[in-house]
C-alpha positions as CSV (number, residue, x, y, z in Angstrom):
1,R,-11.4,36.0,39.1
2,L,-7.6,37.4,38.6
3,K,-4.3,35.5,38.2
4,M,-1.5,36.5,39.5
5,A,1.3,36.3,37.1
6,T,5.0,36.2,38.6
7,A,8.1,36.8,36.8
8,T,9.9,34.0,39.2
9,S,8.4,31.6,41.3
10,G,8.6,32.8,45.5
11,P,9.0,30.7,48.6
12,L,5.4,31.1,49.4
13,S,2.3,31.4,47.1
14,L,-0.7,34.3,47.7
15,R,-2.4,31.1,49.2
16,D,0.3,30.2,51.7
17,R,0.7,34.0,53.1
18,H,-3.1,34.4,53.1
19,I,-3.1,30.8,55.4
20,A,-0.8,32.0,57.5
21,T,-2.3,35.0,58.0
22,L,-5.2,33.8,59.1
23,K,-3.6,31.2,61.6
24,Q,-1.8,33.9,63.0
25,M,-4.8,35.9,63.7
26,L,-6.7,33.0,65.0
27,N,-3.6,32.5,67.1
28,L,-4.5,36.0,68.8
29,N,-2.2,37.5,66.0
30,T,1.0,36.5,67.9
31,S,4.0,36.3,65.8
32,S,4.7,33.4,63.5
33,L,7.6,32.7,65.2
34,S,5.4,31.5,68.6
35,L,3.0,29.9,66.5
36,M,5.4,27.1,65.4
37,K,7.1,26.9,69.0
38,S,3.7,26.5,70.5
39,T,1.9,23.2,71.0
40,G,-1.7,21.7,71.6
41,T,-1.1,22.1,75.6
42,D,-1.0,26.1,75.0
43,L,-3.3,27.0,73.0
44,A,-6.1,29.6,73.5
45,W,-9.5,28.1,73.1
46,K,-11.5,30.5,71.7
47,V,-15.1,31.0,69.2
48,L,-14.5,32.5,65.9
49,I,-17.0,34.9,64.7
50,Y,-17.8,36.1,61.1
51,D,-19.9,37.8,58.4
52,E,-20.6,36.5,55.1
53,L,-17.3,37.7,53.4
54,G,-15.3,36.5,56.2
55,Q,-16.9,32.9,56.4
56,D,-16.2,33.1,51.9
57,I,-12.8,33.9,52.6
58,I,-11.3,31.3,55.6
59,S,-13.9,28.6,54.0
60,P,-11.1,27.6,51.1
61,L,-8.3,28.1,53.2
62,L,-8.9,26.6,56.3
63,T,-10.8,23.2,57.3
64,V,-12.8,22.3,60.6
65,K,-10.1,20.1,61.6
66,E,-7.0,22.8,60.7
67,L,-9.9,25.7,63.3
68,R,-9.9,23.0,65.6
69,D,-5.8,22.4,65.9
70,L,-6.0,26.4,66.2
71,G,-7.9,26.1,69.3
72,V,-11.1,27.1,67.6
73,T,-14.2,25.4,69.7
74,L,-17.0,27.6,67.7
75,H,-17.2,29.1,64.7
76,V,-20.5,31.0,64.2
77,S,-21.9,33.7,61.8
78,L,-22.2,37.2,63.7
79,K,-26.1,37.5,62.7
80,S,-26.8,34.0,64.6
81,D,-28.0,34.2,68.0
82,R,-25.2,32.9,70.3
83,D,-25.3,32.0,74.2
84,P,-22.7,33.6,76.5
85,V,-19.2,31.6,76.9
86,D,-17.7,32.1,80.0
87,E,-13.5,32.4,80.3
88,I,-13.0,32.1,76.6
89,A,-12.2,34.7,74.0
90,A,-13.8,35.8,70.8
91,V,-12.0,35.9,67.6
92,Y,-14.2,38.2,65.5
93,F,-13.5,38.6,61.8
94,I,-15.6,40.6,59.6
95,M,-16.2,43.7,57.4
96,P,-16.4,47.1,59.3
97,T,-19.8,48.1,58.5
98,K,-22.6,49.9,60.2
99,D,-24.2,47.1,60.7
100,N,-21.5,45.3,62.2
101,I,-20.0,47.1,64.2
102,A,-23.8,47.5,66.0
103,R,-24.0,43.6,66.5
104,I,-20.6,44.1,68.0
105,G,-22.3,46.6,70.5
106,K,-25.0,44.4,71.2
107,D,-22.4,41.4,71.9
108,L,-20.7,43.4,74.2
109,A,-23.7,45.0,76.2
110,E,-24.7,41.3,76.5
111,G,-21.3,40.5,77.8
112,L,-21.2,37.1,76.0
113,Y,-17.2,36.5,76.2
114,E,-14.3,37.2,78.8
115,S,-12.2,39.2,75.8
116,Y,-12.6,40.2,72.4
117,Y,-10.3,40.5,69.4
118,L,-11.6,42.4,66.8
119,N,-10.3,41.7,63.1
120,F,-11.3,44.0,60.6
121,I,-11.0,42.8,57.1
122,A,-10.8,46.0,55.3
123,P,-9.3,49.1,57.7
124,I,-12.5,50.5,59.8
125,P,-13.3,53.9,59.2
126,R,-12.5,56.9,62.1
127,D,-16.3,57.5,62.6
128,L,-16.8,53.5,62.8
129,L,-13.8,52.6,65.3
130,E,-15.6,56.0,67.5
131,D,-19.1,54.2,67.2
132,L,-17.7,50.9,68.9
133,A,-15.7,52.9,71.3
134,T,-19.2,54.7,72.5
135,A,-20.5,50.8,72.5
136,A,-17.8,49.6,74.6
137,L,-17.8,52.8,77.0
138,E,-21.9,52.4,77.8
139,S,-21.4,49.0,78.0
140,N,-18.6,49.1,80.4
141,V,-16.7,46.8,78.9
142,Q,-14.1,48.6,77.3
143,Q,-11.3,46.3,79.2
144,N,-12.5,43.3,77.8
145,I,-11.3,44.1,74.2
146,A,-8.5,42.8,73.6
147,K,-7.1,44.0,70.8
148,I,-8.6,45.8,67.4
149,Y,-6.7,44.7,64.1
150,D,-7.0,46.0,60.5
151,Q,-6.1,42.3,58.5
152,Y,-5.8,43.7,55.0
153,L,-7.4,40.3,54.1
154,D,-10.3,41.7,51.7
155,F,-10.1,39.1,48.8
156,I,-11.1,35.2,48.4
157,T,-7.8,33.1,47.3
158,L,-8.9,30.0,45.6
159,E,-5.5,28.5,44.2
160,D,-2.2,29.4,44.9
161,D,-2.2,32.6,42.4
162,L,-6.0,32.8,42.1
163,L,-8.3,34.8,43.6
164,C,-11.3,36.9,43.6
165,L,-12.4,39.8,44.6
166,R,-16.1,38.6,46.3
167,Q,-18.4,36.0,46.3
168,A,-21.6,37.2,48.3
169,G,-22.4,40.5,46.4
170,R,-20.0,39.8,43.8
171,D,-22.3,41.2,40.7
172,S,-22.1,44.8,42.3
173,I,-18.6,44.7,41.4
174,S,-18.6,42.8,38.2
175,Y,-17.8,43.4,34.7
176,F,-21.5,44.2,33.8
177,A,-21.9,46.6,36.8
178,L,-18.7,48.5,35.6
179,N,-20.4,48.9,31.9
180,R,-24.2,49.5,32.5
181,P,-25.6,52.4,30.4
182,Q,-27.2,53.9,33.5
183,M,-24.6,53.9,35.6
184,L,-23.5,57.1,37.6
185,D,-20.4,58.6,38.6
186,V,-20.9,58.0,42.1
187,Q,-21.3,54.5,41.7
188,M,-18.7,54.1,39.4
189,D,-16.5,55.3,41.9
190,Q,-17.6,53.1,44.8
191,I,-17.3,50.1,42.6
192,I,-13.6,51.1,41.3
193,G,-13.1,52.0,44.8
194,T,-13.9,48.3,46.5
195,I,-11.8,47.0,43.8
196,V,-8.7,49.0,44.7
197,D,-8.9,48.4,48.4
198,S,-9.2,44.5,47.3
199,L,-6.3,44.6,45.4
200,F,-4.2,46.7,47.6
201,S,-4.9,43.7,50.3
202,V,-3.7,41.5,48.2
203,C,0.0,43.4,47.6
204,V,-0.1,43.8,51.6
205,T,-0.6,40.0,52.0
206,L,2.2,39.4,49.7
207,G,4.8,41.8,51.0
208,S,5.5,43.2,48.0
209,V,4.8,46.1,45.5
210,P,3.9,45.3,42.1
211,I,4.3,46.4,38.3
212,I,0.8,47.0,37.6
213,R,0.0,46.1,33.9
214,C,-3.7,46.7,32.2
215,P,-5.0,47.7,28.7
216,K,-5.8,51.8,28.4
217,G,-8.7,53.2,28.1
218,E,-10.8,50.7,30.0
219,A,-12.0,50.5,33.6
220,A,-8.8,48.6,34.3
221,E,-6.7,51.7,33.7
222,I,-8.7,53.5,36.3
223,V,-8.1,50.9,38.6
224,G,-4.2,50.6,38.2
225,E,-4.2,54.1,38.2
226,K,-5.9,54.6,41.9
227,L,-4.1,51.3,42.9
228,D,-0.8,52.7,41.9
229,K,-1.7,56.2,43.8
230,K,-2.6,54.1,47.1
231,L,0.5,52.2,47.2
232,R,2.6,55.3,46.6
233,E,0.8,57.3,49.6
234,N,1.6,54.4,51.7
235,L,5.3,53.6,50.8
236,R,5.4,57.9,51.1
237,D,5.8,57.3,55.4
238,P,8.6,54.0,55.9
239,R,7.6,54.1,59.8
240,N,4.0,53.8,58.6
241,S,4.2,51.8,55.7
242,L,2.7,48.3,55.6
243,F,5.7,47.2,53.2
244,S,8.8,46.6,54.2
245,S,12.2,47.5,52.5
246,D,12.8,44.0,50.9
247,S,9.8,44.2,49.2
248,M,10.5,47.2,47.3
249,A,13.4,44.8,45.9
250,T,11.5,42.5,44.8
251,G,8.0,43.9,43.9
252,A,9.3,44.3,40.0
253,L,9.4,40.2,39.6
254,R,5.6,40.5,40.4
255,N,3.0,41.5,37.6
256,C,-0.9,42.2,39.0
257,Y,-2.8,42.1,36.1
258,D,-6.4,42.7,34.7
259,N,-8.4,40.0,33.0
260,R,-11.6,42.2,32.1
261,L,-12.4,43.5,35.4
C-alpha cells in the first residue's frame, strides 16, 4: 500500500478523481460537464463487464446503487457465461491481456450486445489491438465497436490518498517477491515494470507530475528512476502528453514516496 503525501491539500483527492474518471467512463466517456447536466431520463442504459482487477478497482469506489444511477442495469464478470442483450451498450473495463482480448472476440462473434465501449485499465499493446481488430473483422462487427480507450486506472484506491497496486495477484509484486534469493533479472524487470506502470496511472489520474522521493540503493530507487523516465518521455511531446500545462505548476506541491515496496 502507498500513501500519497501532499504539501498542500487540493480541491480533489485521489479517490475523488478516481471516482470521477470511472463515472465518466460509465457515462460512455462523455465530458464531465455533460455528466453534471445529465438527468435520469437521458441516461444510456448499459451492461458493465469487468475482469478481476476491474472489479477490485470499482468495488471500493462505487456502490450498486451508484452504478444503477449511472445507467448500469447489469454488472458481470468477463469470464461468466452471458446471454445476448439487444439494444443495449456494453462497457468493458478490463486489462489488455491475450485471454481478455480472446474473450472479447468471442463476445463479438456471438453478437451479445448492440455496441461495445472497450475501456482498458492499462494501455493496450499494438499486437493485442491488432488481434482485436482481426476478431472484429472476422465477425464483421467492426461497426459495433463504438470506442476504445486507455483509461490509465491500474491501481486500487482505498481512501482519499491511500492506494494499493494489486489485490488479486498482489504477491507477484510484493516486497518478498522483489527480494527472493532466486529472483532472475527478467523477473525483476517485469515486477518493476508493473509497479512503474501503476504509479504512472496514479499520476495521470491526479493530473499532476510529482516529486519522487525514495531511499537509495533499494528497489524503490529503480522504480523511481524508471517512473521519472516514463514521465519525462510523456511530457516531451506536449501535443500528445497526458498532462496539461497546469499540472506542471502544481506538480512540485505533490510528493509520491515509497514505503518499502
